[in-house]
MIBA-484790 format. One record per residue (C-alpha): residue number from 1; residue in one letter; y, z, x. Coordinates in steps of 0.5 Angstrom, whole numbers, always signed. Last residue first. Layout:
# MIBA-484790
k:NUM r:A py:Y pz:Z px:X
...
//
This chain:
# MIBA-484790
k:290 r:A py:+84 pz:+10 px:+179
k:289 r:E py:+88 pz:+12 px:+173
k:288 r:P py:+87 pz:+7 px:+167
k:287 r:Q py:+92 pz:+0 px:+166
k:286 r:G py:+96 pz:+0 px:+160
k:285 r:A py:+102 pz:+2 px:+165
k:284 r:L py:+101 pz:-3 px:+170
k:283 r:R py:+102 pz:-8 px:+165
k:282 r:V py:+108 pz:-6 px:+161
k:281 r:F py:+111 pz:-6 px:+168
k:280 r:E py:+109 pz:-13 px:+169
k:279 r:R py:+112 pz:-15 px:+162
k:278 r:V py:+118 pz:-11 px:+164
k:277 r:L py:+118 pz:-15 px:+170
k:276 r:A py:+118 pz:-22 px:+167
k:275 r:A py:+123 pz:-20 px:+162
k:274 r:R py:+128 pz:-20 px:+168
k:273 r:V py:+131 pz:-25 px:+166
k:272 r:Q py:+133 pz:-24 px:+159
k:271 r:A py:+131 pz:-27 px:+152
k:270 r:R py:+125 pz:-21 px:+150
k:269 r:L py:+130 pz:-16 px:+150
k:268 r:W py:+127 pz:-9 px:+152
k:267 r:L py:+123 pz:-3 px:+149
k:266 r:V py:+117 pz:+1 px:+152
k:265 r:G py:+113 pz:+6 px:+148
k:264 r:V py:+113 pz:+13 px:+145
k:263 r:T py:+111 pz:+13 px:+138
k:262 r:R py:+112 pz:+20 px:+134
k:261 r:S py:+106 pz:+24 px:+130
k:260 r:P py:+106 pz:+27 px:+123
k:259 r:R py:+100 pz:+32 px:+122
k:258 r:P py:+97 pz:+32 px:+115
k:257 r:Q py:+93 pz:+36 px:+117
k:256 r:P py:+93 pz:+43 px:+120
k:255 r:L py:+96 pz:+43 px:+127
k:254 r:E py:+92 pz:+43 px:+134
k:253 r:W py:+94 pz:+48 px:+139
k:252 r:K py:+97 pz:+47 px:+145
k:251 r:R py:+96 pz:+52 px:+151
k:250 r:L py:+102 pz:+54 px:+155
k:249 r:S py:+102 pz:+57 px:+163
k:248 r:Q py:+97 pz:+53 px:+167
k:247 r:A py:+99 pz:+47 px:+164
k:246 r:S py:+106 pz:+48 px:+164
k:245 r:I py:+105 pz:+49 px:+171
k:244 r:D py:+101 pz:+42 px:+172
k:243 r:T py:+105 pz:+38 px:+168
k:242 r:M py:+105 pz:+36 px:+160
k:241 r:P py:+104 pz:+30 px:+158
k:240 r:W py:+107 pz:+30 px:+151
k:239 r:D py:+104 pz:+33 px:+144
k:238 r:P py:+110 pz:+32 px:+140
k:237 r:L py:+112 pz:+39 px:+140
k:236 r:V py:+112 pz:+46 px:+134
k:235 r:S py:+114 pz:+52 px:+138
k:234 r:V py:+112 pz:+59 px:+140
k:233 r:G py:+117 pz:+64 px:+143
k:232 r:L py:+120 pz:+67 px:+149
k:231 r:S py:+113 pz:+68 px:+153
k:230 r:E py:+116 pz:+66 px:+159
k:229 r:A py:+112 pz:+60 px:+159
k:228 r:V py:+114 pz:+59 px:+151
k:227 r:L py:+121 pz:+58 px:+155
k:226 r:R py:+119 pz:+53 px:+160
k:225 r:A py:+116 pz:+49 px:+154
k:224 r:I py:+123 pz:+48 px:+150
k:223 r:N py:+126 pz:+46 px:+157
k:222 r:E py:+120 pz:+41 px:+158
k:221 r:I py:+121 pz:+39 px:+151
k:220 r:G py:+129 pz:+37 px:+151
k:219 r:D py:+134 pz:+39 px:+146
k:218 r:L py:+135 pz:+46 px:+143
k:217 r:E py:+134 pz:+51 px:+138
k:216 r:F py:+133 pz:+59 px:+140
k:215 r:R py:+130 pz:+65 px:+136
k:214 r:V py:+128 pz:+62 px:+129
k:213 r:Q py:+123 pz:+66 px:+126
k:212 r:P py:+120 pz:+62 px:+122
k:211 r:H py:+120 pz:+60 px:+115
k:210 r:I py:+113 pz:+56 px:+114
k:209 r:N py:+112 pz:+52 px:+107
k:208 r:K py:+107 pz:+47 px:+109
k:207 r:L py:+112 pz:+42 px:+108
k:206 r:R py:+118 pz:+46 px:+110
k:205 r:L py:+114 pz:+47 px:+117
k:204 r:Y py:+113 pz:+40 px:+118
k:203 r:D py:+120 pz:+37 px:+116
k:202 r:D py:+122 pz:+41 px:+121
k:201 r:A py:+117 pz:+39 px:+127
k:200 r:M py:+119 pz:+31 px:+125
k:199 r:R py:+126 pz:+33 px:+125
k:198 r:G py:+125 pz:+35 px:+132
k:197 r:G py:+120 pz:+30 px:+134
k:196 r:I py:+126 pz:+25 px:+132
k:195 r:V py:+132 pz:+28 px:+135
k:194 r:N py:+138 pz:+31 px:+131
k:193 r:R py:+133 pz:+38 px:+129
k:192 r:D py:+134 pz:+41 px:+136
k:191 r:Y py:+126 pz:+43 px:+137
k:190 r:R py:+126 pz:+50 px:+135
k:189 r:I py:+123 pz:+56 px:+138
k:188 r:Y py:+120 pz:+61 px:+134
k:187 r:P py:+119 pz:+68 px:+135
k:186 r:E py:+112 pz:+69 px:+132
k:185 r:S py:+110 pz:+71 px:+125
k:184 r:A py:+111 pz:+65 px:+120
k:183 r:L py:+108 pz:+59 px:+126
k:182 r:T py:+102 pz:+63 px:+129
k:181 r:H py:+100 pz:+64 px:+121
k:180 r:L py:+100 pz:+56 px:+122
k:179 r:P py:+96 pz:+56 px:+127
k:178 r:D py:+91 pz:+60 px:+126
k:177 r:Q py:+86 pz:+64 px:+131
k:176 r:V py:+91 pz:+64 px:+135
k:175 r:R py:+91 pz:+69 px:+142
k:174 r:L py:+97 pz:+69 px:+146
k:173 r:S py:+96 pz:+69 px:+154
k:172 r:A py:+97 pz:+62 px:+155
k:171 r:P py:+104 pz:+61 px:+152
k:170 r:A py:+104 pz:+58 px:+145
k:169 r:V py:+105 pz:+50 px:+144
k:168 r:L py:+103 pz:+48 px:+136
k:167 r:V py:+102 pz:+40 px:+136
k:166 r:L py:+106 pz:+34 px:+133
k:165 r:Y py:+102 pz:+29 px:+134
k:164 r:E py:+104 pz:+24 px:+140
k:163 r:Q py:+102 pz:+16 px:+140
k:162 r:R py:+102 pz:+13 px:+146
k:161 r:L py:+104 pz:+6 px:+151
k:160 r:T py:+106 pz:+2 px:+145
k:159 r:H py:+110 pz:-4 px:+147
k:158 r:W py:+116 pz:-7 px:+143
k:157 r:A py:+120 pz:-13 px:+144
k:156 r:A py:+128 pz:-14 px:+142
k:155 r:S py:+130 pz:-21 px:+139
k:154 r:K py:+127 pz:-20 px:+133
k:153 r:P py:+131 pz:-14 px:+132
k:152 r:L py:+127 pz:-8 px:+131
k:151 r:E py:+126 pz:-5 px:+124
k:150 r:F py:+127 pz:+3 px:+123
k:149 r:P py:+125 pz:+10 px:+125
k:148 r:P py:+127 pz:+9 px:+133
k:147 r:Q py:+120 pz:+8 px:+137
k:146 r:V py:+121 pz:+15 px:+142
k:145 r:L py:+122 pz:+11 px:+149
k:144 r:V py:+121 pz:+8 px:+156
k:143 r:A py:+127 pz:+4 px:+156
k:142 r:A py:+128 pz:-4 px:+158
k:141 r:D py:+132 pz:-8 px:+162
k:140 r:L py:+139 pz:-4 px:+162
k:139 r:E py:+146 pz:-5 px:+161
k:138 r:G py:+143 pz:-11 px:+156
k:137 r:E py:+147 pz:-8 px:+149
k:136 r:M py:+141 pz:-7 px:+146
k:135 r:V py:+138 pz:-3 px:+152
k:134 r:R py:+144 pz:+1 px:+152
k:133 r:A py:+144 pz:+3 px:+146
k:132 r:H py:+136 pz:+5 px:+145
k:131 r:L py:+137 pz:+9 px:+152
k:130 r:V py:+142 pz:+13 px:+147
k:129 r:T py:+139 pz:+14 px:+142
k:128 r:T py:+132 pz:+15 px:+145
k:127 r:P py:+135 pz:+21 px:+150
k:126 r:G py:+137 pz:+19 px:+158
k:125 r:P py:+135 pz:+18 px:+164
k:124 r:E py:+137 pz:+12 px:+168
k:123 r:I py:+131 pz:+10 px:+174
k:122 r:Y py:+133 pz:+4 px:+178
k:121 r:I py:+127 pz:+0 px:+180
k:120 r:A py:+126 pz:-4 px:+187
k:119 r:I py:+122 pz:-10 px:+188
k:118 r:G py:+119 pz:-11 px:+195
k:117 r:P py:+113 pz:-5 px:+194
k:116 r:H py:+111 pz:-9 px:+189
k:115 r:E py:+103 pz:-8 px:+188
k:114 r:A py:+103 pz:-1 px:+191
k:113 r:V py:+110 pz:+1 px:+190
k:112 r:W py:+109 pz:-1 px:+182
k:111 r:K py:+102 pz:+3 px:+182
k:110 r:K py:+106 pz:+10 px:+183
k:109 r:L py:+111 pz:+7 px:+179
k:108 r:V py:+107 pz:+8 px:+173
k:107 r:A py:+103 pz:+14 px:+175
k:106 r:P py:+111 pz:+17 px:+176
k:105 r:L py:+113 pz:+15 px:+169
k:104 r:M py:+107 pz:+18 px:+164
k:103 r:G py:+110 pz:+26 px:+164
k:102 r:T py:+116 pz:+29 px:+168
k:101 r:M py:+120 pz:+22 px:+168
k:100 r:A py:+117 pz:+20 px:+160
k:99 r:T py:+119 pz:+27 px:+158
k:98 r:P py:+126 pz:+26 px:+160
k:97 r:T py:+127 pz:+19 px:+156
k:96 r:A py:+127 pz:+14 px:+160
k:95 r:G py:+131 pz:+8 px:+162
k:94 r:L py:+129 pz:+2 px:+167
k:93 r:R py:+133 pz:-2 px:+171
k:92 r:L py:+129 pz:-7 px:+175
k:91 r:P py:+132 pz:-9 px:+182
k:90 r:G py:+129 pz:-14 px:+183
k:89 r:A py:+127 pz:-21 px:+184
k:88 r:P py:+124 pz:-25 px:+178
k:87 r:L py:+116 pz:-25 px:+179
k:86 r:S py:+113 pz:-31 px:+181
k:85 r:T py:+116 pz:-31 px:+188
k:84 r:H py:+122 pz:-34 px:+192
k:83 r:S py:+127 pz:-30 px:+188
k:82 r:A py:+134 pz:-33 px:+186
k:81 r:A py:+133 pz:-32 px:+179
k:80 r:S py:+135 pz:-24 px:+180
k:79 r:R py:+140 pz:-25 px:+184
k:78 r:L py:+143 pz:-30 px:+178
k:77 r:D py:+142 pz:-24 px:+173
k:76 r:R py:+145 pz:-19 px:+177
k:75 r:I py:+151 pz:-24 px:+178
k:74 r:E py:+151 pz:-25 px:+170
k:73 r:R py:+150 pz:-18 px:+168
k:72 r:I py:+156 pz:-16 px:+173
k:71 r:V py:+160 pz:-21 px:+170
k:70 r:S py:+159 pz:-20 px:+162
k:69 r:Q py:+160 pz:-12 px:+164
k:68 r:A py:+166 pz:-14 px:+167
k:67 r:C py:+169 pz:-18 px:+161
k:66 r:E py:+168 pz:-13 px:+157
k:65 r:L py:+172 pz:-8 px:+160
k:64 r:V py:+177 pz:-12 px:+162
k:63 r:R py:+180 pz:-12 px:+155
k:62 r:L py:+179 pz:-4 px:+155
k:61 r:G py:+183 pz:-4 px:+162
k:60 r:A py:+189 pz:-8 px:+159
k:59 r:E py:+189 pz:-3 px:+153
k:58 r:T py:+188 pz:+2 px:+158
k:57 r:P py:+181 pz:+5 px:+160
k:56 r:C py:+181 pz:+13 px:+160
k:55 r:V py:+180 pz:+19 px:+165
k:54 r:T py:+179 pz:+25 px:+163
k:53 r:R py:+180 pz:+30 px:+169
k:52 r:G py:+187 pz:+32 px:+166
k:51 r:S py:+190 pz:+26 px:+163
k:50 r:R py:+188 pz:+19 px:+167
k:49 r:T py:+190 pz:+12 px:+166
k:48 r:V py:+185 pz:+6 px:+168
k:47 r:L py:+186 pz:-1 px:+169
k:46 r:K py:+193 pz:-2 px:+171
k:45 r:G py:+194 pz:-9 px:+172
k:44 r:G py:+195 pz:-15 px:+178
k:43 r:I py:+187 pz:-16 px:+178
k:42 r:D py:+186 pz:-15 px:+185
k:41 r:T py:+191 pz:-9 px:+185
k:40 r:E py:+187 pz:-6 px:+180
k:39 r:L py:+181 pz:-7 px:+184
k:38 r:V py:+183 pz:-4 px:+190
k:37 r:A py:+185 pz:+2 px:+186
k:36 r:L py:+179 pz:+3 px:+182
k:35 r:R py:+176 pz:+3 px:+189
k:34 r:Q py:+181 pz:+7 px:+192
k:33 r:A py:+179 pz:+12 px:+186
k:32 r:V py:+172 pz:+11 px:+187
k:31 r:S py:+173 pz:+13 px:+195
k:30 r:A py:+177 pz:+19 px:+193
k:29 r:P py:+172 pz:+22 px:+189
k:28 r:T py:+167 pz:+22 px:+194
k:27 r:L py:+161 pz:+17 px:+194
k:26 r:G py:+153 pz:+17 px:+192
k:25 r:L py:+155 pz:+13 px:+186
k:24 r:H py:+152 pz:+18 px:+180
k:23 r:R py:+156 pz:+23 px:+183
k:22 r:A py:+162 pz:+18 px:+184
k:21 r:A py:+162 pz:+17 px:+177
k:20 r:E py:+162 pz:+25 px:+176
k:19 r:A py:+168 pz:+26 px:+179
k:18 r:I py:+171 pz:+20 px:+177
k:17 r:S py:+171 pz:+22 px:+170
k:16 r:G py:+171 pz:+18 px:+163
k:15 r:L py:+163 pz:+16 px:+164
k:14 r:R py:+163 pz:+10 px:+161
k:13 r:A py:+170 pz:+8 px:+163
k:12 r:V py:+168 pz:+11 px:+170
k:11 r:L py:+162 pz:+7 px:+170
k:10 r:V py:+165 pz:+0 px:+169
k:9 r:F py:+170 pz:+1 px:+174
k:8 r:T py:+165 pz:+3 px:+179
k:7 r:E py:+161 pz:-4 px:+177
k:6 r:L py:+168 pz:-8 px:+178
k:5 r:F py:+168 pz:-5 px:+184
k:4 r:R py:+161 pz:-6 px:+187
k:3 r:V py:+162 pz:-14 px:+184
k:2 r:D py:+168 pz:-14 px:+190
k:1 r:M py:+173 pz:-19 px:+188
//
Protein backbone atom coordinates (compact mmCIF):
# COMPACT_ATOMS: atom_id res chain seq x y z
CA UNK A 1 0.00 0.00 0.00
CA UNK A 2 1.42 3.37 -1.07
CA UNK A 3 1.36 5.86 1.81
CA UNK A 4 0.89 8.68 -0.72
CA UNK A 5 -2.51 7.22 -1.57
CA UNK A 6 -3.46 7.23 2.12
CA UNK A 7 -2.34 10.87 2.36
CA UNK A 8 -4.44 11.68 -0.71
CA UNK A 9 -7.52 10.05 0.84
CA UNK A 10 -7.04 11.96 4.11
CA UNK A 11 -6.66 15.25 2.22
CA UNK A 12 -9.76 14.63 0.11
CA UNK A 13 -11.74 13.77 3.25
CA UNK A 14 -10.54 16.93 5.01
CA UNK A 15 -11.17 19.28 2.08
CA UNK A 16 -14.32 17.60 0.80
CA UNK A 17 -13.21 18.08 -2.78
CA UNK A 18 -11.11 16.12 -5.26
CA UNK A 19 -10.37 19.30 -7.23
CA UNK A 20 -9.19 21.14 -4.12
CA UNK A 21 -7.03 18.19 -3.06
CA UNK A 22 -5.54 18.10 -6.57
CA UNK A 23 -4.56 21.78 -6.27
CA UNK A 24 -2.87 21.13 -2.91
CA UNK A 25 -0.95 18.14 -4.31
CA UNK A 26 -0.05 19.65 -7.67
CA UNK A 27 -1.89 16.85 -9.47
CA UNK A 28 -4.82 16.68 -11.87
CA UNK A 29 -8.24 15.75 -10.45
CA UNK A 30 -8.09 12.59 -12.59
CA UNK A 31 -4.84 11.55 -10.88
CA UNK A 32 -6.37 12.09 -7.44
CA UNK A 33 -9.45 10.09 -8.41
CA UNK A 34 -7.20 7.30 -9.70
CA UNK A 35 -5.29 7.20 -6.41
CA UNK A 36 -8.57 6.86 -4.53
CA UNK A 37 -9.72 4.08 -6.85
CA UNK A 38 -6.46 2.14 -6.38
CA UNK A 39 -6.69 2.57 -2.59
CA UNK A 40 -10.30 1.38 -2.56
CA UNK A 41 -9.32 -1.69 -4.58
CA UNK A 42 -6.42 -2.39 -2.24
CA UNK A 43 -8.56 -2.01 0.91
CA UNK A 44 -11.55 -3.75 -0.61
CA UNK A 45 -14.28 -1.22 0.03
CA UNK A 46 -15.74 2.12 -1.05
CA UNK A 47 -14.12 4.98 0.86
CA UNK A 48 -15.76 8.09 -0.56
CA UNK A 49 -19.05 9.07 -2.10
CA UNK A 50 -19.77 12.06 -4.33
CA UNK A 51 -22.68 14.47 -4.15
CA UNK A 52 -22.24 17.04 -6.90
CA UNK A 53 -18.81 18.57 -6.38
CA UNK A 54 -18.64 17.54 -2.73
CA UNK A 55 -16.86 14.36 -1.67
CA UNK A 56 -17.64 12.72 1.68
CA UNK A 57 -16.21 9.60 3.34
CA UNK A 58 -18.52 6.59 3.43
CA UNK A 59 -19.20 4.86 6.74
CA UNK A 60 -16.28 2.54 5.99
CA UNK A 61 -14.23 5.55 4.91
CA UNK A 62 -14.75 7.24 8.26
CA UNK A 63 -13.44 4.15 10.06
CA UNK A 64 -10.47 3.92 7.71
CA UNK A 65 -9.78 7.67 8.02
CA UNK A 66 -8.75 7.50 11.68
CA UNK A 67 -6.51 4.50 11.02
CA UNK A 68 -5.02 6.17 7.95
CA UNK A 69 -4.11 9.31 9.89
CA UNK A 70 -2.44 7.18 12.56
CA UNK A 71 -0.49 5.18 9.95
CA UNK A 72 0.68 8.35 8.19
CA UNK A 73 1.90 9.85 11.48
CA UNK A 74 3.75 6.64 12.36
CA UNK A 75 5.49 6.51 8.99
CA UNK A 76 6.50 10.18 9.26
CA UNK A 77 7.89 9.52 12.72
CA UNK A 78 9.84 6.48 11.48
CA UNK A 79 11.40 8.52 8.70
CA UNK A 80 12.28 11.36 11.08
CA UNK A 81 13.78 9.00 13.65
CA UNK A 82 16.01 7.40 11.01
CA UNK A 83 18.18 10.53 10.81
CA UNK A 84 21.98 10.29 10.68
CA UNK A 85 22.38 13.76 12.27
CA UNK A 86 21.77 15.15 15.76
CA UNK A 87 18.37 16.44 14.63
CA UNK A 88 15.45 14.32 13.40
CA UNK A 89 14.91 14.22 9.67
CA UNK A 90 12.25 16.50 8.21
CA UNK A 91 10.09 17.76 6.91
CA UNK A 92 9.01 19.94 9.81
CA UNK A 93 5.27 20.45 9.38
CA UNK A 94 4.67 24.04 10.45
CA UNK A 95 1.44 26.03 10.54
CA UNK A 96 1.41 29.83 10.39
CA UNK A 97 -1.19 32.58 10.49
CA UNK A 98 -1.31 34.92 7.46
CA UNK A 99 0.41 37.77 9.32
CA UNK A 100 3.17 35.43 10.48
CA UNK A 101 3.61 34.24 6.89
CA UNK A 102 4.25 37.76 5.59
CA UNK A 103 5.79 39.27 8.72
CA UNK A 104 8.18 37.25 10.88
CA UNK A 105 8.38 33.90 9.07
CA UNK A 106 10.52 34.84 6.02
CA UNK A 107 13.43 36.02 8.19
CA UNK A 108 13.36 32.82 10.29
CA UNK A 109 13.16 30.62 7.19
CA UNK A 110 16.20 32.40 5.74
CA UNK A 111 18.19 31.47 8.87
CA UNK A 112 16.85 27.91 8.70
CA UNK A 113 17.98 27.43 5.10
CA UNK A 114 21.42 28.79 6.00
CA UNK A 115 21.90 26.41 8.95
CA UNK A 116 19.82 23.38 7.88
CA UNK A 117 19.65 23.31 4.08
CA UNK A 118 18.90 19.57 4.07
CA UNK A 119 15.83 19.74 6.32
CA UNK A 120 12.68 20.80 4.51
CA UNK A 121 9.78 22.67 6.11
CA UNK A 122 6.20 22.11 4.99
CA UNK A 123 4.18 25.26 5.74
CA UNK A 124 0.41 25.28 6.14
CA UNK A 125 -1.28 28.69 6.40
CA UNK A 126 -4.47 29.08 8.40
CA UNK A 127 -6.26 30.95 11.19
CA UNK A 128 -5.28 30.39 14.82
CA UNK A 129 -8.30 28.23 15.69
CA UNK A 130 -7.64 25.80 12.84
CA UNK A 131 -3.89 25.64 13.43
CA UNK A 132 -4.36 25.05 17.16
CA UNK A 133 -6.60 22.06 16.41
CA UNK A 134 -4.17 20.70 13.80
CA UNK A 135 -1.27 20.81 16.28
CA UNK A 136 -3.26 19.19 19.08
CA UNK A 137 -4.39 16.42 16.70
CA UNK A 138 -0.77 15.75 15.69
CA UNK A 139 -1.34 16.76 12.06
CA UNK A 140 1.13 19.64 12.40
CA UNK A 141 4.39 19.54 14.36
CA UNK A 142 4.05 23.18 15.42
CA UNK A 143 2.33 26.43 14.52
CA UNK A 144 3.06 30.14 14.76
CA UNK A 145 -0.23 31.57 16.02
CA UNK A 146 -1.98 33.80 18.52
CA UNK A 147 -1.94 32.39 22.04
CA UNK A 148 -5.41 30.95 22.79
CA UNK A 149 -7.37 32.62 25.62
CA UNK A 150 -7.41 29.43 27.70
CA UNK A 151 -4.91 27.26 29.55
CA UNK A 152 -2.96 24.84 27.37
CA UNK A 153 -2.69 21.18 28.39
CA UNK A 154 0.56 19.97 29.96
CA UNK A 155 1.28 17.95 26.82
CA UNK A 156 1.67 21.22 24.87
CA UNK A 157 4.63 23.58 24.86
CA UNK A 158 4.49 27.31 24.17
CA UNK A 159 7.17 29.88 23.33
CA UNK A 160 6.28 33.57 23.06
CA UNK A 161 7.75 35.38 20.05
CA UNK A 162 6.21 38.85 20.38
CA UNK A 163 3.56 40.91 22.13
CA UNK A 164 1.33 42.94 19.81
CA UNK A 165 -0.58 45.89 21.33
CA UNK A 166 -3.60 47.34 19.58
CA UNK A 167 -2.86 50.39 17.42
CA UNK A 168 -4.78 52.77 15.21
CA UNK A 169 -3.93 52.10 11.57
CA UNK A 170 -4.55 54.99 9.20
CA UNK A 171 -3.51 56.08 5.70
CA UNK A 172 -0.13 57.79 5.72
CA UNK A 173 -1.76 60.90 4.23
CA UNK A 174 -4.29 61.28 7.07
CA UNK A 175 -3.50 63.85 9.74
CA UNK A 176 -4.12 62.31 13.15
CA UNK A 177 -3.98 64.48 16.27
CA UNK A 178 -6.20 62.42 18.55
CA UNK A 179 -6.49 58.68 17.74
CA UNK A 180 -9.83 58.37 19.56
CA UNK A 181 -11.32 61.34 17.71
CA UNK A 182 -10.10 59.83 14.44
CA UNK A 183 -11.81 56.53 15.27
CA UNK A 184 -15.06 58.32 16.07
CA UNK A 185 -15.07 60.52 12.96
CA UNK A 186 -13.47 58.51 10.14
CA UNK A 187 -15.02 55.54 8.26
CA UNK A 188 -14.03 52.38 10.14
CA UNK A 189 -12.87 49.00 8.85
CA UNK A 190 -13.67 46.49 11.57
CA UNK A 191 -11.44 43.49 12.26
CA UNK A 192 -13.65 40.38 12.31
CA UNK A 193 -15.06 39.94 15.82
CA UNK A 194 -14.90 36.16 15.48
CA UNK A 195 -11.11 36.24 15.92
CA UNK A 196 -9.15 37.13 19.06
CA UNK A 197 -7.72 40.43 17.79
CA UNK A 198 -11.09 41.54 16.45
CA UNK A 199 -12.82 40.88 19.76
CA UNK A 200 -10.12 42.84 21.59
CA UNK A 201 -10.53 45.81 19.23
CA UNK A 202 -14.31 45.78 19.65
CA UNK A 203 -14.03 45.59 23.45
CA UNK A 204 -11.55 48.51 23.43
CA UNK A 205 -13.90 50.76 21.43
CA UNK A 206 -16.78 49.96 23.78
CA UNK A 207 -14.56 50.72 26.77
CA UNK A 208 -13.77 54.13 25.25
CA UNK A 209 -17.47 54.67 24.39
CA UNK A 210 -16.68 54.98 20.69
CA UNK A 211 -19.30 53.96 18.13
CA UNK A 212 -17.40 53.90 14.83
CA UNK A 213 -18.91 54.39 11.38
CA UNK A 214 -18.37 50.82 10.19
CA UNK A 215 -17.83 50.63 6.44
CA UNK A 216 -16.47 47.06 6.17
CA UNK A 217 -15.89 44.09 8.46
CA UNK A 218 -13.48 41.33 7.46
CA UNK A 219 -10.79 38.96 8.66
CA UNK A 220 -7.12 39.19 7.70
CA UNK A 221 -4.89 41.98 8.99
CA UNK A 222 -3.06 42.40 5.68
CA UNK A 223 -6.40 42.53 3.83
CA UNK A 224 -7.61 45.30 6.13
CA UNK A 225 -4.29 47.11 5.77
CA UNK A 226 -4.71 47.18 1.98
CA UNK A 227 -8.12 48.81 2.33
CA UNK A 228 -6.75 51.37 4.78
CA UNK A 229 -3.87 52.09 2.38
CA UNK A 230 -6.49 52.90 -0.29
CA UNK A 231 -7.97 55.53 2.10
CA UNK A 232 -11.18 53.55 2.54
CA UNK A 233 -11.13 53.95 6.31
CA UNK A 234 -9.12 53.46 9.50
CA UNK A 235 -8.89 50.42 11.74
CA UNK A 236 -7.76 49.10 15.12
CA UNK A 237 -5.38 46.18 14.67
CA UNK A 238 -2.65 44.35 16.59
CA UNK A 239 0.75 45.93 15.94
CA UNK A 240 1.93 43.34 13.41
CA UNK A 241 5.22 43.40 11.43
CA UNK A 242 4.35 45.33 8.26
CA UNK A 243 5.65 44.56 4.79
CA UNK A 244 7.63 47.28 2.99
CA UNK A 245 4.63 48.16 0.84
CA UNK A 246 2.38 48.55 3.88
CA UNK A 247 4.97 50.65 5.68
CA UNK A 248 5.05 53.17 2.82
CA UNK A 249 1.30 53.75 2.67
CA UNK A 250 0.22 53.31 6.31
CA UNK A 251 0.94 54.80 9.70
CA UNK A 252 0.39 53.25 13.11
CA UNK A 253 -0.69 55.39 16.04
CA UNK A 254 -0.43 54.37 19.68
CA UNK A 255 -3.79 54.18 21.42
CA UNK A 256 -4.51 55.60 24.89
CA UNK A 257 -4.28 53.17 27.78
CA UNK A 258 -5.46 50.65 28.71
CA UNK A 259 -4.34 49.00 25.48
CA UNK A 260 -5.00 45.26 25.21
CA UNK A 261 -2.51 43.07 23.42
CA UNK A 262 -2.32 39.66 21.82
CA UNK A 263 0.59 37.25 22.23
CA UNK A 264 2.08 35.54 19.19
CA UNK A 265 4.22 32.45 19.62
CA UNK A 266 4.94 28.85 18.72
CA UNK A 267 2.75 25.96 19.90
CA UNK A 268 3.81 22.30 19.74
CA UNK A 269 3.37 18.97 21.51
CA UNK A 270 6.29 17.99 23.73
CA UNK A 271 6.22 14.21 23.17
CA UNK A 272 6.81 13.96 19.44
CA UNK A 273 9.69 12.82 17.28
CA UNK A 274 10.24 16.22 15.63
CA UNK A 275 10.08 18.27 18.85
CA UNK A 276 13.83 18.90 18.52
CA UNK A 277 13.22 20.47 15.11
CA UNK A 278 10.59 22.73 16.63
CA UNK A 279 12.96 23.80 19.40
CA UNK A 280 15.60 24.59 16.75
CA UNK A 281 13.05 26.70 14.88
CA UNK A 282 12.25 28.54 18.12
CA UNK A 283 15.98 29.15 18.71
CA UNK A 284 16.40 30.69 15.27
CA UNK A 285 13.23 32.75 15.71
CA UNK A 286 14.73 34.27 18.86
CA UNK A 287 17.98 35.31 17.17
CA UNK A 288 18.34 38.97 16.16
CA UNK A 289 18.55 39.61 12.43
CA UNK A 290 22.03 40.03 10.98
